[in-house]
C-alpha positions in Angstrom: -19.4 -15.8 0.0 -16.2 -17.0 -1.4 -15.4 -20.8 -0.6 -12.4 -20.0 1.6 -11.5 -22.9 3.9 -9.5 -23.4 7.0 -6.9 -25.2 5.0 -6.5 -22.4 2.5 -6.0 -19.9 5.2 -3.4 -22.1 7.0 -1.5 -22.5 3.7 -1.6 -18.8 3.3 -0.5 -17.7 6.7 1.7 -20.7 7.6 0.0 -21.4 10.8 -2.7 -23.4 12.5 -6.2 -21.6 12.4 -8.1 -21.6 15.6 -10.8 -19.1 14.6 -11.7 -19.2 10.9 -14.4 -16.5 11.4 -11.8 -13.8 12.2 -10.1 -14.5 8.9 -13.3 -14.4 7.0 -13.9 -11.0 8.5 -10.5 -9.9 7.3 -11.6 -10.5 3.8 -14.8 -8.7 4.3 -15.0 -5.1 2.9 -17.5 -2.6 4.4 -19.6 -2.5 1.2 -20.3 -6.3 1.2 -22.4 -5.7 4.3 -24.5 -3.1 2.6 -25.7 -5.8 0.1 -25.6 -8.7 2.6 -27.1 -7.3 5.8 -27.7 -10.8 7.2 -24.0 -11.6 7.0 -22.9 -12.6 10.6 -19.5 -11.0 10.8 -18.2 -7.5 10.9 -16.2 -5.7 8.1 -12.4 -5.6 8.2 -11.6 -2.0 9.2 -10.8 -2.6 12.8 -8.7 -5.7 11.8 -7.0 -3.4 9.4 -6.3 -0.8 12.0 -4.6 -3.4 14.3 -2.7 -5.1 11.5 -1.3 -1.9 10.3 0.2 -1.4 13.8 1.7 -4.8 13.8 3.2 -4.6 10.4 4.7 -1.3 11.4 6.2 -2.6 14.7 7.7 -5.8 13.2 9.1 -3.9 10.2 10.6 -1.2 12.5 12.1 -3.7 14.7 13.6 -5.7 11.8 15.2 -2.5 10.3 16.5 -1.4 13.6 18.2 -4.7 14.1 19.6 -5.2 10.6 20.3 -1.9 9.1 22.9 0.5 10.8 21.4 3.5 8.9 20.2 6.8 10.0 16.7 7.4 11.3 15.7 9.2 8.0 16.9 6.3 5.8 15.2 3.7 8.0 12.0 5.8 7.9 12.1 5.7 4.1 12.9 2.0 3.9 9.8 1.3 6.1 7.6 3.7 4.1 8.6 1.8 0.9 7.7 -1.5 2.5 4.3 -0.5 4.1 2.8 2.0 1.5 -0.4 1.0 -0.3 1.2 0.4 -3.5 3.8 -2.2 -2.3 1.2 -3.9 0.0 -1.4 -4.2 -3.0 1.5 -5.9 -5.0 2.1 -8.3 -2.1 -1.6 -9.0 -1.8 -1.8 -9.7 -5.6 1.2 -12.0 -5.3 -0.5 -13.9 -2.5 -3.8 -14.2 -4.5 -5.8 -12.4 -1.8 -8.3 -11.0 -4.2 -10.0 -14.1 -4.8 -11.0 -14.3 -1.2 -12.2 -10.7 -1.0 -16.0 -10.0 -0.3 -17.2 -6.6 -1.4 -20.2 -5.1 -3.3 -20.6 -5.5 -6.9 -19.9 -1.7 -7.4 -16.7 -1.9 -5.5 -15.6 -5.0 -7.3 -15.6 -2.9 -10.6 -13.2 -0.4 -9.2 -9.7 -0.4 -10.7 -6.5 1.6 -10.2 -5.8 3.3 -6.9 -9.3 2.3 -5.3 -8.5 -1.3 -5.9 -4.8 -1.0 -4.6 -5.9 0.6 -1.4 -8.7 -2.2 -0.8 -6.0 -4.9 -1.4 -3.5 -3.0 0.8 -6.1 -2.9 3.6 -6.9 -6.7 3.3 -3.4 -7.7 3.9 -3.2 -5.4 6.9 -6.4 -7.0 8.1 -5.1 -10.4 7.5 -2.1 -9.6 9.6 -4.4 -8.4 12.3 -6.4 -11.5 12.3 -3.4 -13.7 12.5 -2.1 -11.7 15.4 -5.4 -12.0 17.3 -5.7 -15.7 16.4 -2.1 -17.0 16.8 -0.2 -14.3 18.6 2.8 -12.0 17.8 5.3 -14.6 16.7 3.3 -16.2 13.9 2.3 -12.7 12.8 5.9 -11.6 12.7 7.0 -14.7 10.7 4.4 -14.0 8.1 5.4 -10.5 7.8 9.0 -11.4 7.4 8.2 -13.9 4.8 5.9 -12.1 2.6 6.6 -8.4 3.4 10.2 -7.9 4.5 11.4 -10.1 1.7 10.8 -7.1 -0.5 13.3 -5.0 1.4 16.4 -6.1 -0.5 15.1 -5.2 -3.9 13.8 -1.8 -2.6 17.2 -0.8 -1.3 19.2 -2.1 -4.4 17.0 -0.3 -6.9 16.6 2.9 -4.7 12.9 2.7 -4.7 12.7 3.7 -1.1 13.2 7.3 -2.6 9.8 8.6 -3.6 9.6 10.0 -7.2 9.7 13.6 -6.1 12.9 12.9 -4.2 14.5 11.1 -7.2 13.4 13.8 -9.6 14.9 16.5 -7.3 18.2 14.7 -7.0 18.5 14.4 -10.8 17.3 17.7 -11.6 19.6 19.3 -9.1 22.6 17.2 -10.4 21.9 18.2 -14.1 20.7 21.6 -13.8 21.6 22.9 -10.2 18.0 23.9 -9.6 15.0 22.4 -7.8 11.8 21.3 -9.8 8.5 23.0 -8.9 4.9 21.8 -9.2 1.7 23.5 -10.1 -2.0 22.4 -10.3 -3.1 22.6 -13.9 -6.7 21.7 -13.2 -9.1 20.1 -10.6 -12.4 18.5 -11.2 -15.1 16.3 -9.4 -17.1 16.8 -6.2 -15.2 17.5 -3.0 -15.3 13.9 -1.8 -13.9 12.6 -5.0 -11.7 15.3 -6.6 -9.0 14.8 -9.4 -5.9 17.0 -9.4 -4.0 17.4 -12.5 -0.4 18.6 -11.7 2.5 19.5 -13.8 6.2 19.4 -12.8 8.4 22.3 -14.1 12.0 23.3 -14.5 11.8 26.9 -14.4 8.8 27.6 -16.7 9.3 24.3 -18.7 6.8 21.5 -18.2 8.8 18.2 -17.8 6.0 15.9 -16.6 2.2 15.7 -15.8 0.1 13.4 -13.7 -3.2 13.2 -11.7 -4.4 11.9 -8.4 -7.1 12.4 -5.7 -5.0 15.0 -4.0 -2.4 17.6 -4.8 0.4 15.5 -3.2 -0.5 12.3 -5.2 -0.8 14.5 -8.3 2.7 15.8 -7.8 4.0 12.2 -7.3 2.4 11.2 -10.5 3.9 14.2 -12.3 7.4 13.4 -11.1 7.0 9.8 -12.1 6.0 11.0 -15.6 9.0 13.4 -15.7 11.4 10.5 -14.6 10.0 8.1 -17.4 10.3 10.9 -20.0 13.7 12.0 -18.8 13.4 15.2 -20.9 15.7 17.4 -18.5 
């Protein structure tokens, strides 16, 4: 297992550690137990479930108290803060990957699969901190490491998802709404890949792929925004 110490966790979360095992569990992916059946701790999915709720509560309260925006805008701000892509970036910044315990197969995953694993780890870490030290230390950690991203998100408009951004631009320039269509799909039911194109009328302006039609549409919108051919 990784050589993670009490001191490293304390430096990471900014608080005294009472139960090191709960943090070790937070860094344990389900797949690790398949290859290490004698490991004495559970995997991190229950901690992830708890940490997700704590993160959402802290972020929601902070937004409510500090931003006099509409419910819809606050929801967009929160979504931009706690989606798996942003959380995986934060996990990367914190260096959480070096502590992660997972199978050799999972360790080879890249792209979205790795991003989801890292996002889950930071949620599990928040859950562990909440159980070990309470709400206030967990909230302080979230404010320091997650909510710090909010200013940049708002200034750069990244709280708008790519489809919303593309729709605004296309409607502004062309007076119409872009549409999406599945170009192809492949793979077994549990691991499908959808290739989706974005269109203005019948003209293709972007193309992307993802594990669902929705994520394929987002990738197609991102491609269209990067190309700007509309």
